[in-house]
SELUM-102742 format. One record per residue: x, y, z of N, C-alpha, C in turn. Coordinates in steps of 0.2 Angstrom, whole numbers, plus 5000, padded with zeros to 4 digits. Layout:
N
XYZXYZXYZ;...
***
This chain:
631
493154055274492353995269492354005263;492554075262492454095254492954045252;493554025252494153975249493953915250;493753905257493453845255493153825252;492653865249492153855246492253835237;492853875238493053875229493453825227;493853785235494253745232493853675233;492953665236492653615237492653605228;492253665225492053675220492453655212;493353685216493753645211493753575211;493853555216493953465215493353435213;492753465215492053425212492353425205;492453495202492353505193492853455191;493653445196493953395193493753325195;493453315200493153235200492653255195;492153265194491953255187492253255180;492553295180493353285174493553215173;493753185178494053155177493453105175;492853085180492653015179492453055169;492353095169492153105161492553095156;493053095158493853085154493852995155;493552965161493752895162493252875155;492552905156491952875153491952855146;492452945144492352935137493052905133;493552875140494252845136493852755137;493352715140493052675139492552635135;492152725134491752695130491752725123;492152755122492252775115492952755113;493552785116494252745115494352685114;493852655120494052585122493252525119;492952565115492352525115492452465113;492752465105492852395102493052365105;493552355111493952315112493552285119;493052325122492652305128492152275125;491952295119491152245115491352195114;491852175110492252125110492452095116;492652105122492852055125491952035130;491452085128490852045131490452015127;490552025120490251965115490751905114;491251905118491751845122491451815128;491051845131490951825136490151775136;489851825130489251785128489151755122;489551755119489451715112489951665112;489951615107490651555105490551555099;491051545095490951515086491251435089;490651405087490851335085490951305081;491551245079491751245071491351155072;490951185065490451115062490951075058;491151005061491450975058490750915051;491150935045490650915039490650825040;490150805038490150735038490650695033;490950665034491450625030491150575024;491350565020491050545014491050465014;490750415012490450355014490950325009;491250265012491650225007491450155006;491250135000490850084998491350034992;491249944994491649904990491249904983;491449864978491249864973490649834974;490149814978489549764978489149844982;489449884984489049934988488949934995;489549884997489349865006489849915009;489649955014490049985018490549985022;491250015021491750005022491850045028;491950115027492050155030491550205032;491250245038490650275039490650305045;490550395045490550435048489950435053;489950405059489450385065489550465070;488950485073488850525078489250505086;489550555087489750505096489750545100;489950575107489850635111490750635114;491050685114491450715114491450745122;491750715128491750765133492050835136;491950875138492350935139492150975144;492551015147492551055153492351125153;492251155158492251245159492551225168;493351235167493651235172493451295180;493151335177492951385180492251345186;491951295182491451265185491551195188;492151195188492551125190492751145198;492451125202492451125210493151115213;493251035207493850995213494250965208;494751015206495050985199495350915202;495550905206495950855208495650795209;495150795213494650725213494350725206;494050795203493750755197494250745190;494950725191495250695186495250645189;495450645195495350555198494750515197;494350535197493450495195493550495188;493750515182493850525175494350495174;494950485177495450435174495150365176;494950355181494750285184494150245176;493850305174493250285170493550275163;493950335162494250345156494750275152;494950245159495650205157496250255157;496350305161496850335160497550315165;498150325162498650305167498750375169;499350355175499550425179499650475176;500050475173500450535168499750565164;499450535161498850575157498250595162;498250565170497850575172497950665177;498750655177499150715178498850785174;499050775166498750815163498250835164;497750785164497150815164496850845169;497250845173497150885181497150965181;497950965176498151035176497751035172;497251045164497051065160496351095164;496051045168495351065173495551145177;496151145178496251185184496651245181;496551255172496751335168496351375169;496151445170495951485170495651495164;495251455158494851465153494151425155;494051445148493251425149492951355145;493551325142493451265136493951235137;494051175139494651105136494351045137;494351015132494150945130494350905136;494150865137494150805141494450725140;493950715134494050655131493650675125;494050655118493750645112493350605110;492650595103492550545103492450485106;492150475111492250415115491650375112;491850295114491450255112490650245117;490150235113489550255117489550225123;489950175127489850145133490450195138;490850215135491350275138491050325140;490550355136490250415138489650415142;489450355141488750335147488950315155;489750315156489950305161490250375164;490450395157490650495162490050545162;489550505158488950545159488650545167;488850465168488550435175488550475180;489350515180489750515186489250595190;489150635183488650715186489350735189;489750745186490350805190490050865186;490250915191490150995190490550995184;490451055181490751095174491051025169;490750965169490850925163490250915160;490350945153489950935147489950895140;489750895136489650855132489450875124;489550875120489550885113489750835106;489350865102489350805097489750805092;490050735089490750755085490450695081;490950695074490950615070491550585071;491250565071491950485072491950435066;492450405064492550365058492550295059;492250235057491850195059491850135054;492450075055492650015049492249965052;491449955049491249915051491549845049;492049825047492249765043493049745048;493149775053493649795054494349775051;494849725052495249745049495249715042;494749685040494549695033494849745028;495149735024495549795019495949845024;496249845029496349905035496749945031;497349925028497949955025497550005019;497349965015497050015010496650055011;496350055015495650085019495950165022;496250125026496750175031496350215038;496550265040496150285046496150355045;495650395052495650435052495850455059;496150535060496550545068495850585069;495950605077495350645082495350735078;495650745072495650815070495350795063;494950745060494550735056495250725051;495650705052496050715043496250625044;496450645037496450555035497350545038;497350485038498050485041498450425038;498150375034498450325031498150305026;498150255021497650225015497350255013;496750245011496250305005496150345009;496050355014495850415019496350465018;496950465018497350505017497650515010;497550455005497550484999496750534996;496350524998495850534995495650585001;495950635005495650645009495250725008;495650775005495650845002494650804998;494650764996493950754994493350714996;493450685001493050645006493050675013;493350745014493250755023492950835021;492650845016492250915016492650975018;492151015018492251055021491751095027;492351105033492051125039491451205039;491151185044490351245044490951285051;490351345052490351395058489851395061;489551395067489051425071489151465077;488851525078489051575083488351555088;488651515095488051535099488051575104;487451585110487451625116487551595120;487851635126487751565133487551605137;487351605142486851635148487151645153;487151665158487451685166487651595168;487251555166487251465168487751435163;487951475159488551455153488051395148;487451395148486951365144487151395137;487051365131487051355124486451395122;486351435119485751465117485751475109;485351445105485551455097485051535095;485351555089485051635088485051645082;484351625075484551645071484851695066;484751745070485351795070485951795070;486251765073487051735072487351705067;487851715066488351695058488151615060;488251605053488051545054488251485046;488851465046489051415039488951355041;488551335034488151255034488951225035;488951165038489551115033489551075028;490051075023489751025015490050955018;489450905016489750855016490550825011;490750795013491250765009491050695004;491350674998491250664993491150584995;490750514994490750464995491250414989;491650384991492150344987491650274985;491650234979491550184977492150144976;492350104977493050064977492850014972;493449974968493649934965493549854968;493749874974494049824980493249794983;493249724983492649674984492649644992;492249664994492349635002492449565004;491949544998492249444998492849424995;493049464992493749434985494249444991;494349524997494649525001494749485004;493949465008494049425012494549345011;494349355007494849255002495349275004;495749335000496249334999496549355007;496249395009496549395019496649335021;496349275022495949215023496349155022;496649145014497249115011497749145013;497949205013498649225016498749205023;498349245026498449195034498549105034;498349095033498449015033498949005030;499249025025499849015022500449055026;500449105029500849115033500949095041;500349065045500349015048500648945046;500448905040500648845039501148845039;501648925036502648895035502748945038;502548965043502749015050503149075048;502949105044503149165040502949225044;503649275044503349345048502849385045;502849375039502149435037502049395029;501549435024501349395020501049465015;501149465009500749525004500149464998;499749484995499349474992499149524987;499049524982498649574975498449524971;497549544969496949534965496849584962;497249564956496849644951496649604944;496249654941496049624932496549664928;496649604924497349604919496949654915;496449674913496049704905496049794906;495949804916495749864918496149904923;496449844926497049864931496549874936;496049874938495749874945495749814949;495849854954496249804961495649774965;495549694965495049664967495149654974;495849644977495749644983496749644984;496949664990497449694993497749674999;498249635003498249635009499049615011;499049645019499849635021499749595027;500049545029499949535039500549555038;500849555044500149585050499749635050;499049635050498649685051498549715057;497849765055497649795061497049815060;496649815068495849875067495649945067;495849945060495850055059495550065065;494950035069494350065074494850085077;495550045080495850095086496750075083;496750095080497450105076498050115081;497850165087498450175091498750105095;498150075095498449985098498949965093;499149965086499749935083500249975079;500849945079501349985078501150015070;501550065069501550115062501750075057;502050005058502449975053501649925051;501149925053500749875051500449935047;500249985047499750025044500050045037;500650015035500850015028500349975025;500150015016500149955010500749915007;500949865011501549825009501449825002;501049814998501149784990501149854987;501249904988501449964985502350024988;502149994995502750025000503449995000;503349924999503949885003504049854995;504849844994505249834989505749774991;505649724986506349664988506549644983;507049604982507449574976506749504974;506649534966505949464965506349394965;506849384965507149324961507049314956;506849204955506649204949505949234945;505549264950504849274946505149334941;505849364941506049414936506249374930;506349304931506649304925506149294916;505449294919505049304915505249364909;505449424912505649474907506349474904;506849434908507149414901507149374897;506649324898506149284892505949334888;505549384891505349414886505449474881;506349494884506649524881506849464875;507049404875507549364871506849354865;506149354865505649354861505549394859;505649474862505449534859505949534852;506549504854507049514848507149454845;506649424844506949354842507449324840;507649334846508249304848508349204846;507849184850507449124851506749114850;506849044849505949004849506048984855;505348964860505348914865505748844866;505648824860505848754859506548764857;507048794853507848804855508148794861;508748744863509048714868509648764870;509748764875510448804879510648734883;511248744882511848694886511848714893;511648714900511448744906512048724909;512548674906513248664909513348644915;512648594916512548544923512748594930;512448644930512148694935512748744938;513248764933513548804936513948844928;513948904930514248954924514848994928;515349014927515949074928516049094923;515649194927515649244924515949314928;516549334925517049394930517149354934;517649284935517749234941517349254945;516649254944516149234951515749154948;515849104953515449064951514749074951;514349044947513649064948513348974949;513048964954512548894951511848894953;511648854950510848824949510848784956;509948794957510048754963509748684960;509748674956509948614951510648574947;510848534946511048504939510848504934;510748534929510248544923510948544916;510848474912511148494906510848524900;510448504894510248544889509448534890;509148604890508448614892508448684885;507848664882507348714879507448774882;507248824880506948894884506348884887;505948834883505348844889505448794896;506048744896505948704902506648774905;507048794903507248834905506848904910;506448914908505848964913505548914917;505248854913504948794919505148774924;505948754924506448734930506748784934;506748844930506948904932507748904935;508048894928508648864930509148934928;509448954932510049014931510448994927;510648954924511148974921510848984913;510448944912509948954905509849024907;509449074909509449134911509849174907;510349164912511149194908511149214905;511149134900511349124894510849184891;510149174892509749214886510049284889;510249324892510549394896511049404892;511549344891512249334885512049374879;511449334877511349364871510949424870;510749434873510349504873510849554875;511149564879511749634881511249674883;511649704889511449754894510849774893;510849834886510649894885509749854882;509649794878508849764876508549744883;508949714889508949684894508549744898;508849794898508749874903508249894900;507949894893507749914889506949884891;506949834892506349784893506249794899;506649784904506449804912506049864914;506449924909506049974910505349984906;505149964901504649964897504249904900;504249874905503749834909503549874917;503949924918503549974923504049984929;504749934927505049924933505549984934;505550024939506050054943505550124943;505050124941504550204942503950184944;503550204949502850214953502350194948;502050154949501250124946500850184944;500750234950500350284951499750264954;499750214957499150184960498950234966;498050244967497650294970498050264978;498550264981498650244987499250274988;499350304996500150354999500550285001;501250344998501850305001502250264997;501950234988502250204984502950204984;503150174983503850154980504050144976;504450164970504850144963505250094961;505450064968505850014966506650034964;506949994962507750014961507849964957;507850024951508449994944509150034941;509450004943510050064943509950084935;510350144934510450164926511150114923;511050114915511750064912512350084914;512650144916513050144918513450154924;512950104929513150094936513150004935;513050014931513149904930513549904929;514049834932514649794931514549734927;515049714926515349654921514649594924;514549584930513949534931513349574931;513249624930512449654931512049604926;512049614921511649574917511449484917;511949464921511849384924511449414929;511649444935511049454942510549494940;510349534934509849564933509249504931;509649464927509249414921508949374929;508949364931508649334938508349354945;508349414943508149454949508349474953;509149484954509649514957509749574954;509949614960510249714958509649724957;508949724958508549754956507849744961;507549804963507249804968506449804964;505849764968505049794965504749784970;504049804968503549814973503049754972;502849724976502349674974501749684968;501549754971501149774965501549794959;502049794956502449824950502549754948;502649684951502649634949501949624945;501549604948500949604944500649654940;500949704940500649734935501049724927;501549704929501949664924501849584921;501349554926501149484923500449504920;500049554922499349584920499749604912;500149634911500549654903500649584899;500849524903500649464898500149454897;499549454902498949414901498549464896;498549524894498049554892498349594885;498949554883499249564876499749624877;500249634882500649694882500449734885;499949774886499849824890499849854897;500349904895500449924903499749944909;499449934913499149974913499250004922;498950074924498850094929498250044936;498750024940498249994945497850054948;497150034952496950074954496250054957;496350084963495750074970495250104970;494950154969494450194967494250194961;493650164961493150154953492650224950;492450264957492050304957491950354962;491750424961492050474967491150514966;490650494971489950554971489950604976;490150654971490050724976489550744972;489550824975488950874974488950874967;489350854963489250864956489050814952;488950744956488650684954489150644954;489150574949489450504950490150514945;490750534947491150544942491650454943;491550444937491850354935492550354935;492850324938493750314936493750234934;493650214934493850144932493850114925;493950154921494050154915494850114914;495150074907495750084908496250114908;496750124911497150174911497950164908;498050164902498350124898499250164900;499750144900500350154901500850154897;500550114889501150114886501050024884;501350014878501449944876501949904876;502049874882502649834885502649784881;502349764879502449694874502149684868;502149644863502049654858501449594859;500649574853500249524856500649464856;501049444849501449394847502149384853;502149444857502749414862502349404869;501749424870501449394875501249334874;500949314868500649234868501349174868;501849214864502349164866502649164874;502749214877502749204884502149184889;501649194886501149144890501249064889;501349054884501748974883502248944887;502949004888503148964893503048974899;502449024902502249024909502048974912;501548954907500948884906501348824909;502048834905502148754906502548764913;502848834917502848834924502448774928;501848794925501448774931501148694929;501348684922500948614920501748554921;502348604921502848544921503348574924;503148634927503948634930503948654938;504248724941504148724947503448754952;502848764946502448814951501848754950;501848674950501448634948500648644955;501148674959500348674966500148754964;500148794959499848854957499448834953;499448754950498748724946498148744948;497548744945496848744948496448694942;496148644946495848614941495248634938;495148634931494648664926494748724924;495548764926495548834925496348844923;496648844916497348824914497548894918;498048894919498448944926499148954922;499449034921499949044919500449074924;501249074924501349094932501949084933;502449094939503149114939503349114946;503549074947503949064956504249094956;504649124964505249134964505349134972;506149114972506149114980506849164980;506849214986507449254982507649254993;508249244992508749244999508949325001;508749315006508849405011509649405011;509849465011510249495012510449505020;510949465021510849505030511749505031;511749565033512649565035512849575029;512649595023513049615017513149545012;512949475016512849415012512149375011;511949355006511549305005511449275009;510749265013510749225021510449165016;510749095019510349015019509749015023;509549065026508949045033508449105030;508449175027508049185028507849235020;507149215019506749205012506249245010;506049285004505749305003505349244996;504849214997504749174992503949184989;503849184985503149214980503249184974;502249174970502249154965501849234962;501949234956501349284953501349264946;500249244944500249224938499449254938;499049234931498449224930498049184928;497449164929496949134924496449164921;495749114921496149074916496249094910;496949054908497249064900496649054895;496849104890496249114886496049194886;495549184892495149234894495349244901;496049284903496149294909495649334912;495349324919494749384924495449404927;495949364931496149384936497049374936;497449424939498249414940498349414947;498649364950498649364957499449364960;499449394967500149374968500249374975;500449324976500649294983501349294986;501549334990502249324993502349315001;502549275004502949275012503749285014;503649335018504249335021504449305026;504949255025505349235028504949155030;504849125027504449065029504949015031;504748965035505348925038504848855041;505248805040505848785037505448765028;505148765027504948755020504848825019;505148855011505448905008505348905002;505248864997505248884991504548904986;504648954984504248994981503648944978;503648874976503248834972502848784977;503148804983502948754988502448804994;502548844994502348894999501748954995;502149004992501849044988501149014982;501248954980501148934974500348924975;500348864983499748844983499148904987;499448954991499149004992498449034985;499149044980498849084976498149054971;498248964971497848914970497148944973;497248934979496848924984496248994984;496949054982496449114982496249114974;496449104966496049114963495449044962;495649014964494948964962494248994968;494349004973493849054976493549094973;493949134969493649194966493349194961;493649144956493249124949492549084951;492549044957491948994958491449064960;491749114965491349174967490949224960;491349214955491249274949490649214945;490749164946490449104942490649094935;491449094937491449064930491749004930;491248964922491448894924491948864923;492148814925492748774924492748734919;493348734915493348714908493348624909;492748564909492848484908493648474906;493848524900494648464899494848534893;495448544896495848574892496048594885;495948624881495848604874496848604872;496948594868497648614864497548694865;498148694866498348784865498348804858;498048874855497948904850498748894846;498848894840499348884836499548984836;500348974839500449034839500649074835;500649144833500849184829501749154828;501849174821502549154819503049214817;503549204818504049294816504249324820;504649344823505049394827504549444827;504549494833504249534835504849604832;505449594832505849624829506549594826;506949644820507249604817507749544822;507849484821508249454823509149494822;509549454828509949464825510349384821;510949404816511049344811511449304817;511249244816511349174816511049154821;510549184824509949164830509449124826;509149064829508249054824507949094828;507449104822506849144824506449104826;505849154831505349104834504949094827;504749014830504448974823504848944819;505348974819505948914815506148844820;506448804816506648714820506848754823;506948694830507348704833508048684835;508448704840509148694838509448714842;510048674844510448704849510948744851;510948804854511348864855511948844856;512548864853513248844856513348864862;513848844866514048864875514448934871;514148974877514549034877515149034879;515549064880516249084884516049114888;516449104894516349134902516649204900;516449274903516749324900517549334906;517549264910518149254914518249224915;518849164911518649094913518949094919;518949034922519249024929518948994934;519248974939518848974947518849044950;518149024952517949084955517549104961;517149114965516749114970516149104967;515749064973515149044974514449104972;513949094971513649154971513249164977;513549124983513049134989513449164994;514249214990514649224992514349314994;514849354995514449424996513749434992;513649504992513049514988513249564983;512749554978513249594971513149674970;513449724966513649784970513149814969;512649804968511949854970511849864979;512049814982511749814987512549844993;513249814988513649844991514349904990;513949914983514349974979514350034981;514650064978514650154983513950184976;513750154972513350174971512650174971;512450144976511650104979511650124984;511550174986511650204994510950184997;510550174994509850174995509850104997;510050044993510349984993510549964998;510949995000511549975006511149995012;510950035014510050065019509749985019;509749965013509049905016509649865015;509949845013510349785013510649795021;510749835023511049835032510349835037;509749845034509349815037509049755035;509449735032509149645030508549645026;508549695022507949695016508049685010;508549655011508849655001508749575001;508549574994508549484995508949464987;509049404984509349374981508849324978;508849324972508449274968508949204965;508549204960508949144958508749044959;508349064964508048984965507148984964;507048924964506348924961505748904964;
***
């Protein structure tokens, strides 16, 4: 008996010792672990999305705003029938079989929170709520809403479900307008209801800053309406248009078609999300002839009234016959630009030489980004002089072997309109944040591309394009217009196509006190495809409506142009006329390589086929390159 009592006492002591050790291990050694586990069962940290900044147009109209909507979530531990719940939700949310199966898997997980559908439209949220499904709950989240739908969609961009900007201004200014997220710790009772407590951690969300744009919704509507009308009328694949202020670089309107609705961006292909005016490049064709003319005037090689022999429509250089779109004989420099003569502009380039032509191209900002405040901007292609062939200066003179963005071309025309200043285009005028309003729409100078004298002389040439040349359909009653047409062949299969074109017009109005620069470009119009016939009328329609919207009074009659300054901007080469000197005929220049050669409409130039232009070769293979030289 005494032995049994000792054994029982020993076992009792050991049992109490084991219990005590276990309690010590649980309550002391594992205290932090179980305290956190208990807190996790009763507490939850919620991320608080900040209100995203509102985007306003130039007149204070709302273009993008954040609104509160419902998101549906589930507590899988409360869902009794995951399969049936997923089937009923799929019917209301219009989910396909795959999405419904994924939802069923999420509802079957051993977790206490999974999203069912985020940022629902009110009708969808009401439909889900009406099902009254066990375990399905709702929380409020912020959703981006674009009240004007497709208007300015590419410029504005859109926001994903994770509150991040994914395109356009929403992406470029994401850190400014997204705000700072907050956090809040909440309690949950035995029924998993959420309770707030002032004693728990709380960090308030900080709202994002508002953006005030230079974009005007009315002008944007005019641009999109007239661009769409031109695309439809001439059966084009798409189009791009830009309207900007030549004095400050502020962008009033910018559109690319086809567009999309940013409220439903997932329903459109990603190709439509791009801001085509800054991302897409193409050979500018004859619109680029103003660059060659500017260089000739800048160096005082010729005056607008000097005469060139345009060889009745063809010139042979290095064994290649380059043709005009029409046979011309003797033309003044003014007529060369007005009639868009290839031969005439090539002769100007031969007078210039490669270096001076290249310098003028770069001075007007081609080959580099404009630094516009939009994502994805392309720099275009301007090859270094060491990569030029014997024919490059001829091709470059009328817009081949270079590629540009529409915005680059509009900026160069703005430099002509404002007396030679190259400006940085921009869309945002002001940022309104916690520190107050910061205005950003002052002129951003990027150098003097032309002297005022050369800009005035070039304006005279560009005015003739509209009054007597290929751009007659860009004329606007009461508002004198200066500009240039372009019809560029696309490269298809390594050769310039006779079926696929990019047709454009770039110009400004009214001359004397320019208020706007406009560019219209149509992709693959057919069967009419000349820039002067398809793009110039669209420019006129846009510019006229914008000027009337601003209240710019039309001129009852056009006054004679002011007397232009005389004398060259730079020292002229010996033997050539100065600007303002009596007109004379420039003697015919010998070809680089006399003899018969291939016509221009043969293989594309070296930029597209040579080993030095890999990026351009890829574009050519995709059919993106173009050839200029027509009006």
